[in-house]
C-alpha positions in Angstrom: 8.4 54.0 10.3 9.1 54.0 6.5 11.9 56.4 5.4 10.4 59.6 3.8 12.1 58.8 0.7 10.1 55.4 -0.2 7.0 56.6 0.9 7.8 59.5 -1.8 9.0 56.7 -4.2 6.0 54.5 -3.8 3.9 57.8 -4.2 5.4 58.6 -7.7 4.7 54.9 -8.6 1.2 54.9 -7.6 0.3 58.2 -9.4 2.2 57.1 -12.3 -0.2 54.0 -12.6 -3.0 56.3 -11.8 -2.1 58.7 -14.7 -2.0 55.2 -17.0 -5.2 54.2 -15.9 -6.8 57.7 -16.3 -5.3 57.9 -20.0 -6.5 54.2 -20.9 -10.1 55.4 -19.7 -10.0 58.6 -21.6 -8.6 57.0 -25.1 -10.7 53.9 -24.8 -13.9 54.8 -22.9 -15.7 51.3 -24.1 -12.2 49.2 -22.8 -13.9 48.3 -19.6 -17.3 47.7 -20.5 -17.4 44.0 -19.9 -16.1 44.8 -16.3 -19.3 44.8 -14.7 -21.1 42.0 -17.2 -18.6 39.0 -16.0 -20.2 35.5 -15.4 -21.4 35.9 -11.5 -22.7 39.3 -11.4 -26.3 38.8 -10.4 -29.4 41.4 -11.6 -32.3 40.7 -9.4 -35.2 42.3 -11.1 -37.6 44.3 -8.3 -41.3 45.3 -9.5 -41.4 47.3 -12.5 -38.6 49.4 -12.4 -36.1 48.4 -9.9 -33.3 45.6 -9.6 -30.9 44.9 -7.5 -27.4 44.1 -8.7 -24.8 42.1 -7.1 -21.1 42.5 -8.7 -19.8 39.0 -7.1 -17.6 38.2 -10.2 -16.5 41.5 -10.6 -15.7 41.9 -6.8 -13.6 38.6 -6.8 -11.6 39.5 -10.2 -10.7 42.9 -8.2 -9.8 41.2 -5.4 -7.1 38.9 -6.7 -5.8 41.5 -9.1 -5.1 43.9 -6.3 -4.1 41.1 -4.1 -1.1 40.4 -6.7 -0.5 43.9 -7.2 0.0 44.7 -3.4 2.0 41.7 -3.2 4.5 42.6 -5.8 4.7 46.1 -4.7 5.8 44.7 -1.0 8.1 42.3 -2.3 9.4 45.1 -4.7 9.9 47.6 -1.5 11.6 45.2 0.9 
């Protein structure tokens, strides 16, 4: 079981990261416009008005970044 002080510190770090991400999106709303349009993101048209969107490239990129982030956090908190 983790020490309550360690949990509190982790929550502060995650809150700070959320604050920075929120400020970035507030100040630069078009800053991440490329995120859903990576190579490997598929759009399949269905009929006149429908389409299926499969964000494979975006999912792989986010998975890689989150894996690196959580690995670094785990090593820092040991």
